[in-house]
C-alpha positions in Angstrom: -31.1 32.0 -27.3 -32.7 29.1 -25.5 -32.1 28.6 -21.8 -29.7 25.8 -20.7 -30.1 24.0 -17.5 -27.0 22.6 -15.9 -25.2 21.9 -12.7 -21.5 22.6 -12.1 -19.6 20.5 -9.6 -16.2 21.7 -8.4 -14.1 18.7 -7.7 -10.5 18.8 -6.7 -8.0 17.5 -9.3 -6.8 15.0 -6.8 -7.6 13.9 -3.3 -4.3 13.1 -1.6 -3.8 11.0 1.6 -0.7 11.1 3.8 0.1 8.7 6.6 3.1 8.3 8.7 4.0 4.6 9.3 5.2 3.6 12.7 9.0 2.9 12.9 8.1 -0.8 13.8 6.1 -1.3 10.6 8.9 0.4 8.6 11.5 -1.9 10.2 9.5 -5.0 9.6 8.9 -4.0 6.0 12.5 -3.2 5.4 13.6 -6.5 7.0 11.2 -8.4 4.7 12.5 -6.6 1.6 16.2 -7.1 2.6 15.5 -10.8 2.8 13.7 -10.7 -0.5 16.6 -9.0 -2.2 19.0 -11.7 -1.0 16.8 -14.5 -2.2 18.2 -16.0 -5.4 14.8 -17.3 -6.3 12.9 -14.0 -5.9 10.3 -13.3 -8.5 10.9 -10.2 -10.5 8.0 -8.3 -12.1 10.1 -5.7 -13.8 8.6 -6.6 -17.2 5.2 -5.4 -15.8 6.5 -1.9 -15.0 5.3 1.2 -16.8 8.7 2.7 -16.4 12.2 1.7 -17.3 14.1 0.1 -14.5 17.7 -0.7 -15.6 19.5 -1.1 -12.3 16.7 -1.8 -9.9 13.9 -4.3 -10.0 10.2 -4.9 -9.1 9.8 -7.8 -6.7 6.7 -9.8 -6.0 5.8 -9.9 -2.3 3.8 -12.5 -0.6 0.9 -10.4 0.8 -0.2 -13.4 2.8 3.0 -13.5 4.8 2.6 -13.2 8.5 5.5 -10.7 8.5 3.4 -8.4 6.3 0.1 -8.7 8.2 0.4 -5.4 10.1 1.5 -3.5 7.0 -1.2 -5.1 4.8 -3.9 -4.4 7.4 -2.8 -0.8 7.7 -2.9 -0.3 3.9 -6.3 -1.9 3.6 -7.7 0.3 6.4 -6.2 3.4 4.8 -7.9 2.3 1.5 -11.3 2.2 3.2 -10.7 5.5 4.9 -9.7 7.1 1.6 -12.7 5.7 -0.3 -15.1 6.9 2.5 -13.6 10.4 2.2 -13.9 10.3 -1.6 -17.6 9.3 -1.4 -18.2 12.1 1.1 -16.4 14.7 -1.0 -17.8 13.7 -4.4 -21.3 12.3 -3.6 -20.4 9.1 -5.4 -22.7 6.2 -4.7 -19.9 3.7 -3.9 -20.4 2.2 -0.4 -16.9 0.9 0.5 -17.1 -1.8 3.1 -13.7 -3.5 2.7 -10.5 -3.2 0.8 -8.6 -6.5 0.2 -5.1 -6.9 -1.0 -4.8 -9.2 -4.0 -1.2 -8.4 -5.1 1.8 -6.7 -3.5 5.1 -5.7 -4.9 8.1 -3.5 -4.2 10.0 -1.3 -6.7 13.7 -0.8 -6.1 14.9 2.1 -8.2 18.3 3.6 -8.6 19.9 6.5 -10.5 19.0 6.3 -14.1 15.8 4.3 -13.5 12.5 5.9 -14.5 9.0 5.2 -13.4 6.4 7.8 -14.5 3.4 8.9 -12.5 0.6 6.4 -13.1 -2.4 4.7 -11.5 -3.6 1.3 -10.9 -7.1 0.2 -11.8 -9.6 -0.1 -9.0 -11.9 -3.1 -9.3 -15.1 -2.8 -7.3 -16.6 -6.2 -6.3 
């Protein structure tokens, strides 16, 4: 039997991040979404959902809105922190410098609606 050379890398199945948003950010986000739900001209993206939303809806959010600035900045900063941790843990050669929001939406689900676990494609610049 010939000798085989190989390396084995133990990687976790998933790297999870948890963050507790401040009550102020949650209130601002909820106020924005409450207004959005009342808007008769709101843009629904329900057709783009992986799941089956029968009672709820997926709403397009204006990520450039001043009302969402603190939320968007928080999410982008968490994205950079997550990528940096991923690089450290996996030895990947990605050098994350910035995460930029290019789309934002909310999913409003109710009993009977279904949205399976899924991911969203990361596009490196």
